[in-house]
N, C-alpha and C positions, 0 to 999 in steps of 0.2 A: 243459892240453895235454901236459905232461910236462917233462922236463929240457931246457932250451934248450942246444944245442950249437954253434950258429953264428948270426950276425946280419950282415946286409948292407943298407945303405941304398941305395935307388935313386939314380941319378945326379942326379935333380931333387930328391931329399930328401923326396918325398911318400909313399913306400912303404917298408916294411921287410920284407925277406925273412928268414925265420927257420926253423931246423931244430930239431925236438924229437925226443927218443927216449923210448920207453916199452916196456919188456919186449922188448928186442932188435929193435924195429921203429922205423924212422925215418920222419918225416913232415916235409914242407916246406910252408910257408904264406907268403902275402903279406898284409900288413896295410896297408890304405890308411888314412892318418891321418884321412881324412874319412868313413870307413865304420865301422860298429860291430863287424863280424865279419870275422875273417881268412878268406881263401879258400885251399883246399888246392891245391897245385901238384904234379904235373899233376892236372887234373881227370879223373875216371873211374877205372877199375880196371886200366888197362894196366900200371901200375907198382906193385909190391908195397911198395917202400920207396924214398923219395927224401930226400936230405939234401945239406948242404954246397953250397948254391946261391950263384951270383954273377951279378950283372947284366952285360949287355953294355954297352959304353960309351955307347950311345944310350938304354939303358933299355928297349929293345923286346923283348929276349929274356933268358932265364935259363938258365944252364948249371948242371947239377946232377948229382950221382952218383945212379944208380938201380940197383935190383936187382929181379929177377923173383921171384915167389913160388916157394918150393921146399918139399920135404918136410923135416921136422925133422931136424937133423943134417947136411943138405946145404947147403953155402954158396951154391949157385946161381951166377948170373952177375951181375957188376957192370959198369956202363958209364957213360959220360958222355953226357948228353942235352942 
């Protein structure tokens, strides 16, 4: 996956949220301890780069930093989702 830069257990302890980085791109995944493969968060291509996630207190939502795709050399926009 790449270099792990953040980890956060879900409130119920059954899922692990983790961020990785590879070649200046960040990706966010959720690993269910009962499933073999992690799933990417958010799903789809609406966010170019997502990282540094945290669970809501009830475990129903994830807050994360996201940035949109940009041209090389342009930092683009970063927001919390």
